[in-house]
C-alpha positions in Angstrom: 14.7 8.2 1.4 11.9 5.8 0.7 11.1 3.8 -2.4 8.2 6.0 -3.3 10.5 9.1 -3.3 13.2 7.3 -5.3 10.7 6.4 -8.0 9.3 9.9 -8.3 12.8 11.6 -8.3 13.7 9.5 -11.3 10.9 11.1 -13.3 11.1 14.6 -11.8 7.5 15.5 -12.6 5.0 17.3 -10.3 2.6 14.4 -10.8 5.2 11.8 -9.7 6.2 13.9 -6.7 2.6 14.3 -5.6 1.8 10.6 -6.0 5.0 9.8 -4.1 3.7 11.9 -1.2 0.3 10.2 -1.3 1.9 6.8 -1.4 4.1 7.5 1.5 1.1 8.7 3.6 -0.9 5.7 2.5 1.9 3.3 3.4 2.2 4.8 6.9 -1.6 4.6 7.4 -1.7 1.0 6.1 1.1 -0.2 8.4 -0.6 1.4 11.4 -4.0 -0.1 10.3 -2.6 -3.6 10.0 -0.8 -3.3 13.3 -4.2 -2.4 14.9 -5.9 -5.3 13.2 -3.2 -7.7 14.4 -3.4 -6.3 17.9 -7.2 -6.6 17.9 -7.5 -2.9 18.6 -10.1 -2.4 15.9 -13.1 -4.3 14.5 -12.5 -7.7 12.8 -13.3 -6.5 9.3 -12.2 -3.5 7.3 -14.7 -0.9 5.9 -14.6 1.4 2.9 -12.6 4.0 5.0 -9.6 1.8 5.7 -6.4 2.1 3.7 -7.1 -1.3 2.0 -9.9 0.5 0.0 -7.5 3.0 -1.5 -4.9 0.5 -2.5 -6.3 -0.5 -5.9 -6.7 3.2 -7.0 -3.1 4.0 -5.8 -1.8 0.9 -7.6 -3.4 1.9 -10.8 -2.0 5.5 -10.5 1.4 4.1 -9.7 1.5 1.9 -12.8 0.3 4.8 -14.9 2.9 7.2 -13.5 5.9 4.9 -12.9 5.3 2.3 -15.6 7.1 -1.0 -15.1 9.0 0.4 -12.1 5.8 0.3 -10.2 6.2 -3.4 -9.8 9.0 -2.8 -7.3 6.2 -1.5 -5.0 5.6 -5.0 -3.5 3.7 -3.7 -0.4 1.3 -1.6 -2.4 0.8 -4.2 -5.1 0.0 -6.9 -2.6 -2.6 -4.7 -0.8 -4.2 -3.7 -4.1 -4.5 -7.3 -5.2 -6.1 -8.2 -1.8 -8.4 -5.2 -1.7 -11.1 -6.7 -3.9 -12.9 -7.9 -0.9 -13.2 -7.0 2.8 -10.1 -8.0 4.7 -10.3 -9.7 8.0 -7.8 -9.4 10.9 -6.4 -12.9 10.1 -5.9 -12.0 6.4 -4.2 -8.7 7.2 -1.7 -10.6 9.4 -1.1 -13.1 6.7 -0.7 -10.4 4.0 1.8 -8.5 6.2 3.8 -11.6 6.8 3.9 -12.5 3.1 4.8 -8.9 2.0 7.6 -8.7 4.6 9.1 -12.0 3.3 8.9 -10.7 -0.2 10.8 -7.5 0.7 13.7 -9.4 2.3 
């Protein structure tokens, strides 16, 4: 069971369950995207279609839905805070390293 599912099960609402599913899908897409960036398998910069672009919206929805418990979503929060600008491959690598260290 992942953290997104744990948060939504605590609330038991349809909205929380739906958001949990979206967050899980986003998380998987973000991890894959950042791996491609680190490997150089994609362009150097992100565009409006990459998962970074959706991070701020999902973070806002998570805070609204989960309240203070949303702050446990370190990976999402770090990407939402970094999504204000286009993210380069080097920044994605750094962000992944920092988030991994924070989750230890």
